[in-house]
C-alpha positions as semicolon CSV with decimal commas, in nm:
position;residue;x (nm);y (nm);z (nm)
1;M;3,312;-0,397;-1,405
2;T;3,341;-0,317;-1,776
3;Q;3,002;-0,370;-1,867
4;I;2,641;-0,335;-1,662
5;Q;2,330;-0,562;-1,763
6;T;2,037;-0,342;-1,907
7;V;1,667;-0,476;-1,965
8;T;1,781;-0,520;-2,338
9;G;2,157;-0,710;-2,273
10;P;2,487;-0,605;-2,123
11;I;2,639;-0,278;-2,223
12;N;3,020;-0,144;-2,205
13;V;2,986;0,103;-1,873
14;S;3,148;0,381;-2,130
15;D;2,816;0,373;-2,309
16;L;2,588;0,476;-2,016
17;G;2,603;0,859;-2,064
18;R;2,418;1,096;-1,830
19;T;2,207;0,848;-1,580
20;L;1,925;0,870;-1,426
21;M;1,943;0,661;-1,089
22;H;1,599;0,648;-0,908
23;E;1,334;0,628;-1,162
24;H;1,019;0,419;-1,230
25;M;0,818;0,307;-1,516
26;I;0,564;0,173;-1,357
27;I;0,466;0,051;-1,006
28;G;0,176;-0,107;-0,854
29;Y;0,193;-0,172;-0,460
30;P;0,116;-0,526;-0,354
31;G;-0,229;-0,638;-0,405
32;W;-0,345;-0,402;-0,688
33;E;-0,372;-0,685;-0,924
34;S;-0,637;-0,771;-0,713
35;D;-0,892;-0,453;-0,755
36;T;-1,076;-0,564;-1,017
37;V;-1,354;-0,269;-1,015
38;R;-1,039;-0,028;-1,100
39;P;-0,804;-0,237;-1,239
40;G;-0,450;-0,016;-1,385
41;P;-0,436;0,207;-1,660
42;K;-0,446;0,023;-2,059
43;K;-0,147;-0,049;-2,169
44;A;-0,137;0,164;-2,458
45;D;-0,184;0,466;-2,265
46;M;0,090;0,339;-1,993
47;V;0,375;0,288;-2,358
48;A;0,240;0,649;-2,422
49;M;0,267;0,817;-2,122
50;C;0,628;0,650;-2,080
51;S;0,746;0,690;-2,432
52;D;0,659;1,100;-2,392
53;R;0,839;1,115;-2,038
54;I;1,116;0,930;-2,196
55;A;1,173;1,157;-2,507
56;E;1,172;1,459;-2,236
57;M;1,427;1,288;-2,047
58;K;1,658;1,226;-2,355
59;G;1,572;1,592;-2,485
60;H;1,806;1,661;-2,169
61;G;2,090;1,440;-2,269
62;V;1,979;1,108;-2,049
63;A;2,102;0,806;-2,229
64;T;2,040;0,569;-1,881
65;M;1,792;0,539;-1,622
66;L;1,756;0,261;-1,332
67;D;1,446;0,135;-1,264
68;P;1,482;0,008;-0,873
69;C;1,133;-0,155;-0,870
70;P;1,122;-0,437;-0,652
71;N;0,973;-0,782;-0,765
72;D;0,719;-0,716;-0,542
73;L;0,599;-0,354;-0,640
74;G;0,475;-0,417;-0,991
75;R;0,787;-0,444;-1,156
76;D;0,735;-0,514;-1,519
77;V;1,079;-0,612;-1,711
78;E;0,904;-0,722;-2,031
79;F;0,766;-0,394;-2,037
80;A;1,084;-0,193;-1,961
81;A;1,267;-0,407;-2,205
82;E;1,001;-0,285;-2,458
83;M;0,984;0,059;-2,395
84;A;1,398;0,040;-2,427
85;A;1,374;-0,142;-2,778
86;R;1,098;0,120;-2,878
87;T;1,323;0,447;-2,708
88;G;1,675;0,338;-2,715
89;L;1,704;0,416;-2,368
90;N;1,935;0,202;-2,167
91;V;1,761;0,051;-1,831
92;V;1,885;-0,132;-1,582
93;C;1,591;-0,325;-1,383
94;A;1,681;-0,436;-1,009
95;T;1,605;-0,760;-0,795
96;G;1,480;-0,699;-0,468
97;L;1,190;-0,696;-0,236
98;Y;1,040;-0,386;-0,087
99;K;1,013;-0,267;0,237
100;E;0,887;-0,501;0,493
101;D;0,557;-0,283;0,598
102;E;0,470;-0,266;0,246
103;G;0,574;-0,494;0,003
104;G;0,538;-0,857;-0,019
105;A;0,670;-0,985;0,313
106;P;0,345;-1,152;0,417
107;Y;0,414;-1,405;0,141
108;W;0,790;-1,484;0,218
109;R;0,651;-1,521;0,606
110;F;0,399;-1,775;0,455
111;R;0,642;-1,969;0,267
112;A;0,872;-1,957;0,562
113;G;0,629;-2,117;0,771
114;L;0,624;-2,366;0,534
115;G;0,963;-2,444;0,567
116;G;1,149;-2,149;0,308
117;S;1,422;-2,006;0,454
118;P;1,644;-1,694;0,374
119;D;1,821;-1,902;0,121
120;A;1,527;-1,873;-0,067
121;M;1,527;-1,493;-0,102
122;A;1,874;-1,478;-0,194
123;E;1,804;-1,772;-0,462
124;L;1,614;-1,567;-0,621
125;F;1,758;-1,243;-0,609
126;I;2,101;-1,485;-0,792
127;R;1,901;-1,651;-0,975
128;E;1,774;-1,301;-1,142
129;L;2,142;-1,158;-1,160
130;T;2,258;-1,452;-1,370
131;D;1,949;-1,672;-1,536
132;G;1,746;-1,430;-1,568
133;I;1,410;-1,283;-1,406
134;G;1,107;-1,601;-1,453
135;R;1,137;-1,725;-1,825
136;T;1,198;-1,391;-1,955
137;G;1,590;-1,413;-1,985
138;I;1,606;-1,044;-1,893
139;R;1,889;-1,020;-1,616
140;A;1,822;-0,779;-1,378
141;G;2,181;-0,539;-1,336
142;I;2,150;-0,435;-0,942
143;I;2,043;-0,553;-0,630
């Protein structure tokens, strides 16, 4: 393998540079979106915080980060792509699901009860790796 997929497109592995292998820009435990009393931070605040932290990382020679945030933990690949474009940091995003006892397992169990199968999860992961995540066109680089 000579290339790896980032949120802004494929790059040569030789261009990864110093890489942090498990960092998150944002996360949100399943159900966070239902808390209308205390909604999450404003996007401008998230951009400012991430920009500051990325500048610090780059100041230490970091060129790439892997954000392993799975599908059901508040993953926002469009935000990651925006931050990568703003800062020049290479960002590799993931496909996958969070651990069963804290992630979106109830949805997948419900879907299985309607005739879904583990093949549906495999289809999701493969599609996100090969075609892109949702309608974004942003491809995951790791499971």
